[in-house]
Backbone as a chain_set.jsonl record, in Angstrom:
{"seq": "MENLIETIEKFLAYSDEKLEELHQKNQSLKVEDSHED", "coords": {"N": [[100.862, 146.627, 117.403], [101.546, 146.794, 114.8], [102.373, 149.427, 114.929], [104.614, 149.219, 116.617], [106.484, 148.159, 114.81], [106.679, 150.142, 113.027], [107.927, 152.111, 114.461], [110.34, 150.958, 115.194], [111.5, 150.89, 112.592], [111.897, 153.471, 112.072], [113.537, 154.227, 113.862], [115.763, 152.689, 113.238], [116.359, 153.854, 110.611], [116.984, 156.3, 111.458], [119.175, 155.696, 112.981], [120.92, 154.713, 110.96], [121.571, 156.966, 109.626], [122.984, 158.486, 111.504], [125.172, 156.971, 112.01], [126.34, 157.009, 109.264], [126.906, 159.962, 109.341], [128.735, 159.951, 111.532], [130.755, 158.311, 110.349], [131.67, 159.845, 108.327], [132.753, 162.255, 109.484], [134.618, 160.754, 111.203], [136.236, 160.016, 108.696], [137.019, 162.586, 107.985], [138.497, 163.283, 110.139], [140.683, 161.571, 110.139], [141.91, 162.093, 107.963], [142.954, 164.608, 108.211], [144.535, 164.213, 110.267], [146.54, 162.789, 108.946], [147.676, 164.728, 107.29], [149.361, 166.118, 109.171], [151.767, 164.521, 109.514]], "CA": [[102.082, 145.742, 116.954], [101.797, 147.543, 113.454], [103.094, 150.569, 115.382], [106.099, 149.03, 117.053], [107.345, 147.858, 113.584], [106.934, 151.555, 112.22], [108.918, 152.796, 115.303], [111.644, 150.354, 114.804], [111.921, 151.258, 111.298], [112.22, 154.879, 111.995], [114.71, 153.965, 114.862], [116.722, 151.994, 112.294], [116.631, 154.741, 109.633], [117.727, 157.167, 112.149], [120.734, 155.105, 113.457], [121.874, 154.559, 109.741], [121.806, 158.386, 109.391], [123.78, 158.982, 112.66], [126.374, 156.089, 111.679], [126.974, 157.381, 108.253], [127.568, 161.077, 109.855], [129.885, 159.558, 112.271], [131.638, 157.815, 109.364], [132.234, 160.904, 107.479], [133.534, 162.669, 110.622], [135.911, 159.965, 111.183], [137.048, 160.103, 107.78], [137.766, 163.781, 107.703], [139.671, 163.517, 111.135], [141.805, 160.609, 109.625], [142.182, 162.922, 106.601], [143.536, 165.802, 109.168], [145.622, 163.464, 110.934], [147.485, 162.304, 107.714], [148.454, 166.106, 107.057], [150.39, 166.379, 110.269], [152.952, 163.762, 109.534]], "C": [[102.389, 146.614, 115.6], [102.707, 149.006, 113.982], [104.482, 150.345, 115.786], [106.824, 148.691, 115.855], [107.783, 149.203, 113.032], [107.967, 152.09, 113.159], [110.27, 152.218, 115.137], [112.491, 150.668, 113.407], [112.359, 152.637, 111.262], [113.603, 154.933, 112.684], [115.785, 153.781, 113.88], [117.361, 153.1, 111.312], [117.492, 155.977, 110.134], [119.183, 156.854, 112.68], [121.475, 155.114, 112.065], [122.217, 155.893, 109.401], [122.984, 158.769, 110.264], [125.226, 158.079, 112.292], [127.042, 156.857, 110.358], [127.57, 158.886, 108.68], [128.788, 160.712, 110.635], [131.254, 159.257, 111.292], [132.397, 158.835, 108.992], [133.057, 161.823, 108.493], [134.648, 161.995, 110.807], [136.784, 160.223, 110.044], [137.799, 161.461, 107.554], [138.876, 163.836, 108.937], [140.802, 162.711, 110.726], [142.804, 161.466, 108.723], [143.338, 164.246, 107.306], [144.773, 165.271, 109.682], [146.855, 163.387, 110.04], [148.356, 163.598, 107.545], [149.32, 166.224, 107.96], [151.743, 165.713, 110.125], [153.895, 164.511, 108.442]], "O": [[103.52, 147.074, 115.443], [103.627, 149.473, 113.309], [105.408, 151.071, 115.426], [108.011, 149.008, 115.926], [108.928, 149.44, 112.647], [108.964, 152.56, 112.61], [111.25, 152.941, 114.955], [113.708, 150.681, 113.22], [113.194, 152.966, 110.419], [114.587, 155.519, 112.233], [116.641, 154.649, 113.709], [118.576, 153.262, 111.193], [118.399, 156.53, 109.513], [120.116, 157.653, 112.759], [122.635, 155.526, 112.051], [123.291, 156.0, 108.809], [123.933, 159.358, 109.747], [126.308, 158.665, 112.342], [128.198, 157.272, 110.436], [128.748, 159.063, 108.369], [129.858, 161.231, 110.314], [132.38, 159.746, 111.395], [133.607, 158.875, 109.216], [134.196, 162.084, 108.105], [135.719, 162.566, 110.598], [137.941, 160.602, 110.231], [138.926, 161.528, 107.062], [139.979, 164.353, 108.76], [141.924, 163.161, 110.961], [144.034, 161.517, 108.743], [144.381, 164.611, 106.762], [145.874, 165.805, 109.546], [147.962, 163.832, 110.339], [149.582, 163.555, 107.645], [150.403, 166.525, 107.459], [152.757, 166.261, 110.556], [155.028, 164.089, 108.211]]}, "num_chains": 1, "name": "protein.A"}
């Protein structure tokens, strides 16, 4: 059981990192888009 909790915590930390990465990519895409106007 202890192992499962550890795995979930690692997974959540990994997901948070990925979300942050995606968010930053999104922001830079939006910035590029606004330059085209």
